[in-house]
N, C-alpha and C positions, 0 to 999 in steps of 0.2 A: 290405871284409872286414878289412883290416889295422887300420883305425881302430876298427872295432867290437871287435876282439880287444884292442886297447890299452885301450879304454874298459872292456871286460869285466874285465880284470885290475885296473884302477883300482877298479871297483865291488866286486870280490871282496876286495880289500884292506880295503874298508870294511865287510866282513861280509855282503855280498849273496850269497844262496844260494837253494836251492829254497824256493818259496812266500814269498819275501821280496818285498814290494811296493815298487816304485820309481816315483815320479811322473815324468811327462814332459810338459812344456809347450813345444811347438815348432810353428812354422808349417810348412806343407807344404814340405819341403826334404830335401836329402841328409843334413843334420844329424839330422833327425827319424828317418830310416831307420837311420842309424848308432846313434842312441840306443836305438831299439827292439831292434836286433840285439845291441847291447852288453849290455843288460839281460838278454835271453834267454840269451846266451852265458855270462853270469855265473851263470846258473841261476835268476835272479829272474823276476818277472812285472811287466809295465808297467801303469801306471794313467794313461791319457791324460787331459789336462786342457786344455780349450779356452782359449786366451789371452783370448777375449772374455767368459768367464764373469765375473760379479760377484765381487769379492774375498771376500765372505762365503761364497759357494758353493765357491770354490776352497779356502778354509780349512776348511770343513766336510768336503770330500772328503779332504783331506790328513790331517785329524785322524781321520776315520772309518776310513781305510785304515791308519792307524798309520805313515804314510810318514815316513821319516827323511832320505831322499835324493831330491832332485828334479833332473832334467836339464832344462835350459832353454837359451834363447838370451839373450845379454847384454841385448838391447833389450826383453826380456819380463820381466826380473827384477823390475821395479817392481810386477808383478801378483801377486807372491808375498810374503806376510808371512813373513820368514825365521827368526823365533825358533825355535831348536831344530832347524832344518833345515840340512842340508849341501847346497849347490847347486853343481852342476857345469855350466859353460857348454859347450854343444856346439860353439860356434864358437871355442873356445879350446883346441884339442886338443893344444897343445904341453905342457900340464900332465899329460897322461895317461901311463900306464905305457909304457915304451919297447918292450916285447916285443909284436910284432904277429902272432906265430904263432897258429895255431888252438888253442882251449882243449880240454881233455878234457870229455867229456859228463858233466854232473852231475845231470841230471833224468830222471824217468820220464814215461810218457804221462799219468799222473794228477796230476802237479804243475801248478801254475797257470801259464798263459801271460800272461793279462791280467785286469784287473778293470775293467769298464765300468759307469759309473753311468747309471742311467735314472731317470726321474721317479717319485716315491713318493707314496702316498696321504696320508701323515702330514705332508707339507710338506717332507720331507727326501729327497734322492735315495737310491736303493738301489744298492749295488755288486754286479754280477753276476760271479761267479767262474768264468772259463772256463779249461779245462785244455788241455794240448797235444793230447791225443787228439781233443778237440772240433774244434780247428782243422784237424787232419789229415783228419778225416772230411769237412770242407767242401771241401778243395782237392786231395786225392790220390785217384786211382782213382775219380773220381766219374762220374756219368752224365748230368748236366744241361748240361754245357758242356765244350768241349775246352780243356784247359790243358796246354801243352807248350812247347818252346823257341821256337816260332813265336808264342806269345801276346804281344801288346803291349797292355797295359791303361793307360788314362789314369785316374788317381785323381781322382774327382769328390767323394767323400765326406770330410768332416772325420774326423780320427782318432778323435774321441769317438763317431762314428756307427758302428754295428757292420758296415756294408757295407765299411768299411776293412779288415776281416779278410779278406774275399774279394779286395779290390783289391790289398792288399799281398802276402799269402801265396799267392794264386793264381798270379801270375807267378814270384815269388821261389823258391817250393818246387818249381817245374817247369821251371826253366831259361829262363823267359821274361823279358820286360822290363816294368818299371814306370815310367811317365812321371808326373812331378809338375809341377803348375803352380799359379798363384795362383787363388784362388777367383773373383776378378772376371773372369778369362779364361773360366771355365766358364760364367758367367752371361751373357757377351757372345757372341751367336750367331755373329758374324763371326769373332771370335778363336777360338772353339771349332772351327769348321769348318776354319780354317787349321791349328790344332794337329793335328786328326785326320788331315788330308792330309799335313802335313809329316812327322809321325812314323809314318805308316802304322799308326795305331791300328786294331786289329781287334776289340777287346772293351771294352765299357764297361758301367757300372751307373749308373742315374739314379733319383732318387725320381720317383714318378709325377707330382706337381705340377710339378716342373722339366721333366720330359719333355713335359708338355702345353704349358708356356710356350714351350719351345724349338721344338717342333713347329709351334706357331702362327706363329712368326717365319720358319722356313725348313723347308719340307717335304723338302728334299734334304740336310739337315744330316748324316744318318746313312748316306748312300749308299756311303761307303767302308768302313763297318763290316761285319764278318761276324756278330757277336753283340752284341745289346743286351739287358741285363736291366733291367727296370723293376719297381718295387715300393715298399714302405714305406707304401702306402695303396691304396685301391680304384682300379683303372684306369678311365680314361675310354674307353669303347668308341668314341666319335667320333674321338678322337685316334689310338687304336690302329689303327682301320680306315683312316684317312687315310695313316698311315705304311706299312701293309702294301700298300695299293694302289700307292703311289709307290716302294716299295722291296721288291719281291717276293723278292729274294735274301736280304734281311736275316733272320737268325734272331732273332726277337723273343720274349723269355721273360718271363713273369710270375713274379717270385720272391717267395715269401711266407715269413715266419718271424720269431719274436721273438728278441731278444738272448739269452734264456735257452736257446735251442736253436741258438746259433752261426750267426746270419745267415740262412741259408735252411733251411726245413723241407720245403717242397714247391715245385715249379716246374711251369709249364705252357708248352710251346712253342706259340705262337699261330700257327695255320694258317688262312689265308683270312679272310673277313669274320666278325666276331663280332656276336652279337645278345644283347640283355639285359645280361648281365654276363660278364666274362672269368673263367673258372675259375682257381683257384690250383693245379690240377693234382694231381700225385701225389708221394709222399715221394721225396726224393733218396736216393742210395745210402747204405746203412748207417743208415737212418732209418725210423721207423714213425709212422703217424698212427692214432689211435683217435678216433671220434666217439661221445661218451658222454652219457647223461642225468644228472640231478642225483645219482643213486645210483651213478654210475660203471658203469652197464650199457651194453653196446654198442647203438647205435641202428641200426635197419634202413636200407637204402638209401632215400634221399629224405626222411628224417626229420631235422629240425634238432636239433643237440646241441652240446655244448662240444667244441672241437677240442683234443685232448690229444696231445702229441708224445712220442716215445720214441726210443731208439737212441743212437748214439755222439756225437750233438751236444749231448745234455742237459748243461747246466752243473752245476757242483758245488752251487750254491745262491747265496743272498744273503749277502754279507759282514756279519757281526755282526747278522744278523736271523734267529735260529733259528726263531721262531714263524712268520714269513712263509714261510720255506723249507719248514717242515713242512706248511704249508697248500697250497703250490703245487707242491712237488716230492714225488712220491709213489712208494712201491714199487708196481710193476705187479702187479695181480691176475691178469694173463694170462701173464706170462713170469717165471719165478723169477729173482730177482736183477736184474731190469730196473727202471730208474727212469723215471718219466714226469713231464712238466711240463704243468700245466693252463694253457692260454694265455688263457682268458677270452674267446675268440673263438667266435662261432656259425658253424657250417658244416654241410654235409650231403654225403653221398656221392651222386654222380650215377650213373645206370645204366651209363655207360661207364667207371667206375672213377676218374674225376676228382672233385675236391672243389670245391663252390661255397661261397664265403665270403659271409656276410651282414653281419657287423659285430660290435661289442662287446656283451658281456653286462653290462658295468659302466659306469663313468663315465670311461673313458680315451678320449682323442681323439688324432688325429694332425694335426700342423701342420707342413707342408713335410716330411713323413716322420718328424719327431721325435715320439716318444710322450710325451704329457703327461697326468698324472693331474689331473683337475679339483680333487681334494682339495688338491693342492699349491698351486694358484692361490687357492683359498678361504682356506687357511691364511695365505698372504701378505697377502691383503686384511684378514683379521682382526687381523693384526699392526699395521695402520695405526691410529694414535690416533684415537679418535672413531668407529670402525667397530664396531658391536655385533654385527651378523649379516651374513653374506655368502653368496651362492649364485652359482655360475657355470653 
């Protein structure tokens, strides 16, 4: 907290304030958390950048977001083309402001907390603008998971993945504990089991492909956990049933939601053996779901339609993309003043009030939980000399 306050004062002196975007490129570490807290305490919003991204993509994101300041670690600086940028090293905190006392609050619930970039149909990623109230709705006074001072979460998602919103702020805003580790330890089933046991981890989130992979290696991996949320893609019924049979005490949750509705929109607590497909459940607290036809009329129970989300999780829109924002983020015809987001997902209401998910209405795919627009890959292929046409 002291380091974050010192960083916040340093950033404030550089002009950072409400809705001011600050880039952060850091590996999973205490430095990363200090950086994020420092940006928010100064009133700004963080733009996470994966150190493994190609330099061209990093440069595009920094330019698109109008970022003037980047927080990084000294060994990652080579990944940033620094013309016109001010770079602060998170591992050289001796250069920060000396005052480590808490800052005065400078933001409101409708100011930005972060901008997360997702794959775009035009070949360029789109920045999703998420506000403070969106994050609060995800992790405070919610109904899909218990978050309190006993919560111990092991972060498994990269900071550029929107599950990190739940993983970081779930424990930190509820007096719990957040555990950080290297990515390779999460992918190694022996290391992961040892981490869960050593730190008494009780809550975790995993993409469904990684869940399948880990489950296949060790059926007892999750026996120490109380809650495991899986999602980011359609769940494998075979793997889910195997875990439920061997870990009957485990609260296993299917978590569904786009980045534009702040991580989770609906959840389903999986009970007993599943058949066919695992439902995505019901809207979480302070959220709504509509299933609509092409003319935005409500679909009856059992009829497929587009899943449209509403409530306090709906993001502000896409950064610098007014046309796409207007197409995807709509004023609700059902509740005055309410905004909705069109997910592009096909779903239907089941008679028991849960929602069944079918798939995409467009050409978006999921790879290891990451959302990828086919159009972006096609654009990349078309940029190769000698390629006249491309289809993926």
